[in-house]
MIZADREN-232258 format. One line per field, with one value per residue: x, y, z of N, C-alpha, C, O in turn; residue in one letter. Coordinates in steps of 0.05 Angstrom, whole numbers. Layout:
N
nu: c(X	...)
nv: c(Y	...)
nw: c(Z	...)
cau: c(X	...)
cav: c(Y	...)
caw: c(Z	...)
cu: c(X	...)
cv: c(Y	...)
cw: c(Z	...)
ou: c(X	...)
ov: c(Y	...)
ow: c(Z	...)
r: c(A	...)
END
This chain:
154
nu: c(-273	-278	-236	-249	-275	-233	-197	-227	-230	-176	-164	-201	-182	-131	-142	-166	-122	-85	-108	-111	-56	-35	-60	-37	17	22	-19	-18	34	78	123	153	173	138	109	67	14	11	-10	-64	-78	-79	-128	-163	-186	-208	-248	-271	-310	-298	-311	-338	-326	-353	-362	-344	-330	-287	-281	-249	-257	-236	-247	-254	-252	-274	-305	-333	-327	-316	-255	-224	-246	-236	-236	-208	-192	-154	-113	-89	-53	-81	-89	-86	-128	-173	-169	-180	-236	-257	-243	-264	-242	-190	-189	-177	-122	-103	-123	-95	-44	-51	-65	-18	19	1	-5	-55	-77	-51	-68	-121	-160	-210	-216	-255	-290	-322	-348	-369	-394	-408	-423	-421	-462	-507	-527	-510	-477	-464	-399	-368	-385	-406	-402	-358	-300	-238	-189	-194	-203	-181	-133	-153	-133	-160	-229	-288	-297	-336	-353	-362	-416	-465)
nv: c(1492	1425	1370	1321	1339	1366	1324	1292	1327	1332	1279	1273	1313	1293	1246	1268	1291	1249	1207	1228	1237	1185	1162	1192	1178	1120	1095	1123	1118	1152	1145	1111	1141	1154	1206	1223	1223	1259	1313	1302	1275	1311	1335	1300	1296	1279	1313	1338	1335	1305	1331	1304	1315	1306	1323	1380	1447	1498	1562	1618	1688	1743	1810	1872	1930	1983	1982	1935	1891	1824	1794	1746	1680	1623	1554	1521	1469	1443	1478	1477	1433	1369	1359	1411	1435	1405	1419	1473	1478	1449	1476	1535	1581	1583	1606	1661	1662	1639	1676	1722	1706	1701	1753	1781	1755	1766	1820	1849	1895	1938	1936	1948	1908	1862	1804	1747	1692	1629	1582	1517	1464	1396	1375	1322	1296	1331	1361	1409	1468	1537	1558	1603	1671	1702	1755	1782	1819	1795	1820	1866	1848	1833	1792	1754	1740	1722	1707	1707	1704	1749	1733	1679	1638	1625)
nw: c(-130	-121	-97	-122	-169	-194	-202	-237	-281	-295	-310	-352	-388	-398	-426	-471	-495	-499	-532	-587	-595	-590	-633	-674	-670	-669	-702	-751	-764	-754	-724	-756	-796	-836	-862	-893	-878	-839	-839	-848	-801	-760	-762	-739	-681	-616	-598	-641	-702	-763	-825	-884	-949	-1010	-1064	-1103	-1127	-1152	-1177	-1206	-1218	-1253	-1253	-1284	-1247	-1257	-1305	-1299	-1330	-1349	-1344	-1340	-1329	-1293	-1281	-1224	-1223	-1258	-1253	-1202	-1158	-1140	-1084	-1062	-1089	-1070	-1015	-1018	-1030	-989	-943	-934	-911	-926	-975	-977	-969	-1017	-1052	-1039	-1055	-1111	-1122	-1110	-1144	-1197	-1195	-1186	-1162	-1184	-1236	-1229	-1220	-1197	-1155	-1154	-1125	-1139	-1104	-1091	-1053	-1034	-975	-932	-959	-963	-1002	-1054	-1034	-1028	-1012	-1008	-1010	-1070	-1085	-1065	-1067	-1066	-1069	-1039	-988	-922	-887	-832	-766	-722	-708	-750	-820	-860	-909	-911	-914	-864)
cau: c(-273	-270	-214	-259	-280	-207	-187	-242	-222	-149	-166	-214	-164	-109	-153	-170	-96	-71	-118	-101	-27	-31	-69	-17	43	21	-36	-9	61	97	148	168	182	118	96	47	-13	14	-28	-91	-83	-84	-156	-179	-183	-232	-268	-281	-320	-287	-331	-330	-335	-352	-359	-341	-316	-278	-275	-241	-264	-222	-265	-244	-269	-288	-325	-348	-323	-303	-229	-218	-260	-221	-238	-182	-187	-130	-92	-77	-50	-106	-92	-92	-155	-191	-167	-192	-265	-265	-237	-268	-226	-164	-192	-164	-93	-98	-130	-73	-23	-57	-64	10	33	-7	-6	-82	-83	-39	-85	-148	-177	-220	-215	-279	-290	-347	-341	-392	-385	-429	-412	-436	-486	-530	-533	-490	-481	-443	-380	-358	-403	-395	-400	-336	-275	-217	-166	-199	-206	-157	-131	-158	-120	-181	-255	-300	-300	-364	-360	-369	-444	-468)
cav: c(1466	1404	1352	1301	1352	1371	1298	1284	1345	1325	1254	1278	1327	1275	1228	1284	1296	1223	1191	1238	1233	1157	1157	1204	1164	1092	1087	1135	1109	1173	1135	1097	1160	1158	1231	1230	1226	1277	1335	1292	1265	1333	1342	1279	1296	1267	1333	1349	1316	1310	1332	1290	1330	1287	1337	1409	1460	1526	1578	1646	1707	1769	1829	1900	1944	2007	1976	1911	1872	1799	1791	1717	1661	1599	1534	1515	1440	1436	1497	1471	1404	1358	1363	1439	1440	1394	1434	1499	1478	1438	1496	1560	1603	1583	1621	1687	1658	1635	1701	1740	1696	1708	1782	1789	1744	1780	1849	1857	1921	1957	1935	1955	1885	1849	1775	1736	1662	1615	1556	1501	1438	1379	1365	1301	1289	1348	1378	1429	1493	1557	1560	1631	1690	1708	1784	1793	1824	1786	1838	1886	1836	1831	1767	1756	1719	1713	1715	1694	1720	1755	1722	1651	1636	1609)
caw: c(-144	-102	-106	-140	-194	-205	-211	-261	-302	-304	-324	-378	-406	-406	-446	-496	-507	-504	-554	-613	-598	-595	-660	-691	-669	-675	-724	-776	-769	-753	-713	-776	-816	-856	-854	-913	-866	-816	-840	-845	-774	-741	-762	-726	-653	-603	-593	-666	-722	-789	-846	-908	-972	-1032	-1089	-1101	-1149	-1146	-1201	-1201	-1238	-1251	-1265	-1284	-1227	-1267	-1325	-1291	-1352	-1341	-1358	-1340	-1311	-1296	-1260	-1213	-1222	-1272	-1247	-1177	-1152	-1130	-1055	-1057	-1099	-1050	-991	-1023	-1027	-963	-922	-947	-900	-940	-1000	-974	-973	-1045	-1065	-1035	-1071	-1139	-1124	-1110	-1168	-1222	-1189	-1194	-1153	-1203	-1260	-1220	-1224	-1173	-1156	-1142	-1125	-1140	-1091	-1084	-1042	-1023	-950	-919	-976	-956	-1025	-1060	-1020	-1033	-990	-1007	-1023	-1096	-1091	-1049	-1080	-1048	-1069	-1019	-962	-905	-873	-803	-750	-704	-716	-773	-844	-867	-935	-908	-906	-839)
cu: c(-263	-248	-225	-265	-253	-195	-201	-234	-195	-149	-179	-196	-141	-118	-156	-143	-82	-81	-109	-71	-21	-38	-48	8	41	4	-26	20	82	124	165	177	162	102	75	20	-12	-6	-57	-97	-88	-113	-174	-173	-209	-254	-279	-292	-309	-309	-321	-343	-332	-348	-356	-327	-309	-271	-267	-250	-248	-238	-252	-263	-286	-310	-342	-345	-307	-278	-223	-236	-247	-228	-211	-175	-161	-106	-77	-72	-75	-110	-98	-120	-176	-192	-181	-222	-274	-261	-240	-251	-198	-165	-177	-134	-87	-103	-107	-48	-27	-55	-35	24	26	-11	-33	-89	-73	-57	-114	-168	-187	-220	-239	-277	-318	-341	-366	-381	-410	-417	-431	-463	-511	-538	-512	-497	-458	-425	-369	-377	-390	-390	-378	-311	-252	-192	-170	-201	-180	-157	-135	-144	-141	-208	-264	-302	-329	-372	-364	-397	-446	-488)
cv: c(1446	1386	1331	1314	1357	1346	1289	1301	1338	1299	1258	1292	1310	1256	1243	1290	1269	1208	1202	1234	1203	1150	1168	1188	1135	1084	1098	1130	1131	1164	1119	1115	1165	1183	1240	1237	1246	1300	1326	1285	1287	1341	1322	1279	1286	1287	1347	1327	1323	1309	1318	1304	1311	1301	1366	1420	1488	1539	1606	1663	1733	1789	1857	1916	1967	2000	1951	1889	1848	1796	1761	1703	1634	1579	1526	1486	1432	1455	1491	1441	1395	1363	1392	1446	1430	1410	1461	1499	1465	1457	1523	1583	1604	1599	1647	1684	1654	1661	1721	1732	1704	1738	1792	1780	1760	1810	1861	1885	1943	1958	1943	1932	1874	1819	1764	1705	1652	1587	1542	1474	1423	1365	1346	1294	1305	1366	1399	1456	1512	1560	1588	1649	1700	1737	1797	1795	1817	1803	1860	1874	1834	1803	1771	1733	1707	1722	1701	1714	1724	1742	1691	1649	1618	1587)
cw: c(-124	-114	-126	-168	-209	-216	-236	-285	-313	-319	-352	-397	-415	-428	-473	-510	-515	-528	-582	-616	-603	-623	-680	-692	-678	-699	-751	-781	-770	-742	-733	-799	-838	-849	-875	-900	-843	-816	-837	-816	-754	-741	-748	-696	-641	-599	-618	-683	-749	-810	-871	-932	-996	-1059	-1085	-1125	-1141	-1173	-1192	-1224	-1232	-1267	-1263	-1267	-1239	-1286	-1317	-1312	-1341	-1358	-1362	-1321	-1315	-1273	-1250	-1212	-1235	-1264	-1221	-1174	-1138	-1100	-1048	-1066	-1079	-1025	-994	-1020	-1002	-940	-934	-936	-913	-967	-999	-979	-1003	-1061	-1063	-1051	-1101	-1142	-1126	-1135	-1193	-1218	-1197	-1184	-1173	-1229	-1254	-1227	-1198	-1177	-1141	-1144	-1126	-1129	-1082	-1074	-1032	-999	-937	-933	-969	-979	-1029	-1047	-1027	-1009	-986	-1022	-1048	-1101	-1075	-1066	-1061	-1049	-1047	-991	-948	-892	-843	-789	-731	-715	-741	-796	-851	-893	-934	-898	-881	-844)
ou: c(-242	-242	-210	-260	-251	-183	-188	-230	-190	-135	-169	-195	-132	-103	-150	-143	-69	-65	-100	-62	-3	-24	-42	20	58	14	-25	30	102	145	189	188	169	83	66	6	-31	-19	-73	-120	-101	-122	-198	-156	-230	-277	-294	-285	-311	-324	-297	-367	-310	-332	-365	-315	-323	-256	-278	-251	-247	-243	-241	-288	-309	-332	-364	-360	-287	-279	-218	-241	-247	-228	-192	-153	-146	-83	-54	-87	-89	-132	-115	-134	-196	-213	-193	-233	-297	-275	-220	-247	-185	-145	-166	-121	-67	-89	-100	-33	-8	-45	-30	40	44	-19	-35	-106	-87	-59	-130	-189	-173	-224	-242	-265	-337	-330	-382	-363	-429	-402	-454	-483	-532	-555	-497	-520	-435	-435	-362	-385	-366	-376	-378	-302	-247	-175	-150	-200	-158	-178	-124	-143	-139	-210	-249	-307	-345	-396	-368	-403	-432	-494)
ov: c(1449	1388	1325	1301	1354	1346	1280	1291	1339	1296	1247	1285	1312	1250	1232	1294	1268	1197	1186	1227	1197	1135	1156	1184	1127	1068	1083	1138	1130	1174	1115	1106	1179	1182	1263	1254	1249	1305	1340	1288	1282	1353	1327	1263	1286	1280	1366	1303	1347	1290	1320	1306	1302	1292	1377	1406	1501	1527	1617	1655	1742	1785	1864	1916	1970	2011	1948	1869	1850	1795	1752	1712	1623	1586	1524	1478	1416	1448	1500	1425	1410	1370	1397	1462	1444	1415	1472	1517	1468	1455	1534	1603	1624	1603	1656	1702	1666	1667	1735	1749	1714	1748	1811	1795	1765	1824	1880	1898	1963	1980	1946	1938	1877	1809	1770	1695	1664	1570	1553	1463	1435	1346	1352	1289	1294	1383	1406	1465	1503	1563	1595	1642	1707	1745	1822	1775	1832	1800	1871	1890	1833	1791	1789	1711	1683	1742	1685	1738	1706	1739	1679	1657	1598	1571)
ow: c(-111	-138	-145	-188	-233	-238	-255	-307	-337	-340	-372	-421	-438	-447	-494	-534	-536	-543	-598	-638	-619	-637	-700	-714	-694	-715	-771	-803	-785	-750	-729	-819	-857	-833	-874	-909	-828	-796	-825	-807	-734	-721	-745	-687	-654	-595	-616	-680	-757	-811	-877	-935	-1002	-1075	-1064	-1141	-1124	-1189	-1173	-1247	-1210	-1291	-1242	-1271	-1233	-1284	-1328	-1311	-1327	-1382	-1384	-1299	-1337	-1250	-1266	-1202	-1224	-1268	-1218	-1187	-1125	-1091	-1031	-1053	-1073	-1013	-975	-1009	-994	-920	-944	-950	-910	-979	-1020	-990	-1013	-1080	-1082	-1061	-1113	-1162	-1141	-1147	-1209	-1237	-1212	-1197	-1177	-1241	-1273	-1238	-1177	-1199	-1117	-1163	-1114	-1144	-1067	-1085	-1023	-1001	-932	-920	-968	-976	-1011	-1048	-1032	-986	-964	-1044	-1048	-1120	-1071	-1078	-1042	-1031	-1038	-971	-960	-887	-831	-799	-723	-729	-753	-792	-848	-899	-955	-876	-878	-825)
r: c(M	S	D	S	E	L	T	F	F	I	I	F	L	S	I	Q	I	A	I	P	L	W	R	L	I	W	I	Y	G	I	N	R	G	D	I	D	H	L	S	D	S	F	Y	F	F	T	W	T	M	K	L	K	C	T	L	G	S	V	E	T	S	V	I	E	R	Q	S	G	K	L	V	V	R	Q	P	L	K	G	A	L	P	L	K	Q	Y	L	F	L	Y	Q	H	P	S	S	T	I	Q	Y	A	K	F	V	Q	K	K	F	D	L	D	K	L	D	Y	G	L	Y	F	H	T	I	A	N	I	N	D	R	G	E	R	I	Q	V	K	E	N	V	D	F	C	K	E	K	V	K	W	F	G	R	Y	H	W	I	P	S)
END
């Protein structure tokens, strides 16, 4: 790598780091103690595009594994705070975290129940699309630290 290429790379990388930090500190007012926008500002970097999700819905179904009988079907709109509900259908990979929380809280393994999600979102006005495959029992799934989940449609 020549000196000019290395210089260009260092300048480019500095800009990619400096602009989001400037935006985080000055525009969102972190220096004034206003941390309400802190979590939102991390998603706005110069090398990513923020998706705008306008509509969506998330429902959970608890099904008895042996008989296949539906035990409970509940929309999560009233059950979760609004920010958590919006985050759940905008970020389908967060579904596994919520599923593990519900599994542990209600001890679904002991009761031999399966937990299924029905998640639909309209991202960037392209029409409603399924965000999580509906035939996946989340009680049997494992949390991945790296890689892509098979239950998120491509």
